[in-house]
Every structure is written in structure tokens, then in C-alpha cells.
N, C-alpha and C positions, 0 to 999 in steps of 0.2 A: 589622543587616541582612547585613553581610558574612559573619558567622559562620553564619547561616541558609542563605545560598546555598552556602557551603563544605559545610555538613553535607548539604544535598540532593545536591549533586554527588558527594560521597563515597558517599552511600547508593546512588545510581544506579549508580555505577561498581562498587561492591562487590557489589551484588545483582543481576546481570544476569538471573538466572533468574526474576525475578518478573514475571508477565504481568498486565496490566491489561485487564480486559474492556471492550471498546468496540464497539458494533455498527457494522460497516463502512458499510452502506448508509445508516443514519440519520446518520452522520457526514457523508457526502457530501451528502446532501440539505440538511443544515444549512449545510454550506459554501457550497452554491449559494445559498441563501437569504441568508446574510450577505453573499456577493458582490453580490447585487442591492441590498442595503441600502447597501453601500459605493458602488456606482455612483451611487445616488440622492444620497448625502451628498456625494460628490465633485462631482456636477453642480451641487448647491446652492452649494457653495463656490466653483466656477468662476463661476457667475452672480453671486455677491456680489463676487468680485474684479473681473469686468468692469464691474459697477456703480460700483466705487470708482475704476476707471480705472488701477490700478497694473499695468503691464505685466509686471513680474517675478513678481508674484503670480499673474497670469493664466497665464503660462507654466508655473509650478510646478503650478497646479491642473490645466492640461491634461495634464501628465505623470502626475499622480496619478490622473486619470480614465482615461487610456489603460492604466495599470497595473491598475486596478480591473477594467476590461473584459477585459483579458487573463487575469486570474485567474479571472474568471467563465466565460470560454470554456473554459479548461483544466479547471476543475472540473466543468462541464457535460459536457465530453467524457469525463472519467473516470468520471462517473455513467453515461453511456450505454454505455461499454465494459463496466462491471460488469454492467449489466442484460443486455446481449448474452452476456456470459460465463455468466450463470445459465441462459439459454435453451439455450445449446449444451452445457452441462454434462450434462444428462440424456442426450442422444444419445451423447455421448462415452463415458459410463460404460458404457453397453450395449455399444458397440462395443469398448471397451477390454478388457472381460472376455473376449469372444470371441477377440481377438487374443492376449491373454497366454496363454490355454491352450495355444496352439500355439508359443510362444516362451518357455518357462519358463527356459531357460538364460540369457537376457538379463537376468532379474530375480533372479539368484542372490544369496543374502543376503550371503555373504562375512563377513569380520571387521570390518566397518565400525564405528568407534566415534568418539565426539566427546569433547572435554574436559569436557562437562557431562552431567548426568543426563538421561534420557529424560523428556519431559513430553508429555502428550497435549494438543495444541492444538486448537481449534475455530475455525471462521470467525468473524471479528470481534474476535479477541483481538489486543491490541497486544503484540509481543514485542521483546526486546532486540536490537540489532544483532549481537550475538555469534552468534545462532541463524541469521541469514541473511547472514553475511559471505561474501566471495568464495570462501573455501575450501569452502562447502557448496553453492554454485550448481550446478545441474545444467546443464552446458555445452551439451549437445545434447538438448533435450527431445524433438525430433522423433524421435530413435533410440528412445525408449521409448514413442512414440505419445502423449506429452503434448500437449495443445492449445497453440497459440500463446498466450503469456501477454499479457494486455492491457497497454497502455502504462503505464510506470512500475512494472511487476510483474515477478517472476522466480520460476522454480521452484527450490526448495531442498530438499536432502535433510535429513531429521532422523530419524536411525537408519533404520527401515524404512519411514518415511512420506515422501510427497512433499508439500511445502507450497508454495502459491502465495502469495507475500508482496509487498505494495506496499512496495518498498524505500525510498520517501520517507518514509512514515509508520511503517513497521514493523507494518502490520495484516495478519493472515492473511486471505486472500480464499477460499482453498479448501484442503482437506486431503483427501489420498488415503491412508487408512490401510492398512498392510500392503502398500504399493506394491512393495517389493523383497522381500517375504516369500513 
């Protein structure tokens, strides 16, 4: 077992460029559903602990129930933010094209290079942390008229593309191809 874990960790470390395809929205809906299931399960365990009368077990089950409810609220909020992002995205794209045509100097290509090869990412793909590390974060997205990133997401430069990445999970939420081109 220890050897298998070591091999997996070495493979993940040695091959950071491999992207695993995961639909972003379906993952979030699934997480919300699983969180609801967790709340039900924790509530049942709390009821059983109360019936047994063990006050330590009751206290632990209350903490578990609070944690499950907190995760449910966070995941539901993330899902709502993503839906709002999709609605605003269409309007932003049209406005962005008009604004960019008058400010071409701001989007000059330059000699920007990364220590890895270019890969064409699409929304929903899980990428390695090397692609969205602090070195590649777009520090002032407002300067480029990029919309405000949802909670737990940030804009990242990948060669001439701008990627919106959920930095907790490594999932690409949006891609603006040729953004700096």
C-alpha cells in the first residue's frame, strides 16, 4: 500500500501537465447533493447519540452536524456564483471586444513565456497547480476589464490566454483565448 501511494505521488509530481477532464457545474451540483446527504446522516447520528444519553457523543455529533451544514452553505454559494458568472459572461464578451479595439497597446503580446508548453484548456478541466501558481495570477484584472472573479477563483495568464481558475480545486471555469494576442 505504501509503495502504491508513493508511486501515485511521484506520478502526480512528475507529470503536472496532464489535465483531467471534469465538468465544473456537474461536480458542484453533486457536491451540494452529497452535502445534503451528509447533513441527514449527521442528524441521524445526533439523534442516536441523544437517545443513548452519552453527552460527549452528542457534543461531537453536534460539531459534525454544524460542519456538514457549513460545507453545504459554502458549496451552494459557489454553485450560485458560477451560475451568475455564466449569465454575466455573454454581456461581458460583447463589451470586452469593443473596449479592446480601442486599447490594443494594453494587450501587447510581449515575450511572455512559461516553463511549460502551451496547452489549450477548456472550461471544466482540472489542471495542475503549476499552471495557476502565484507567478501567473493576473494581479489587477480590472485593468484589463476582466470581470470580478467569483469567490475562490482567480484570473491566471497562460501564454496569450486568460484562464479563470477555481484555485481550491484547480478547475478551469472560463477561458478567454487570445486575450493578450
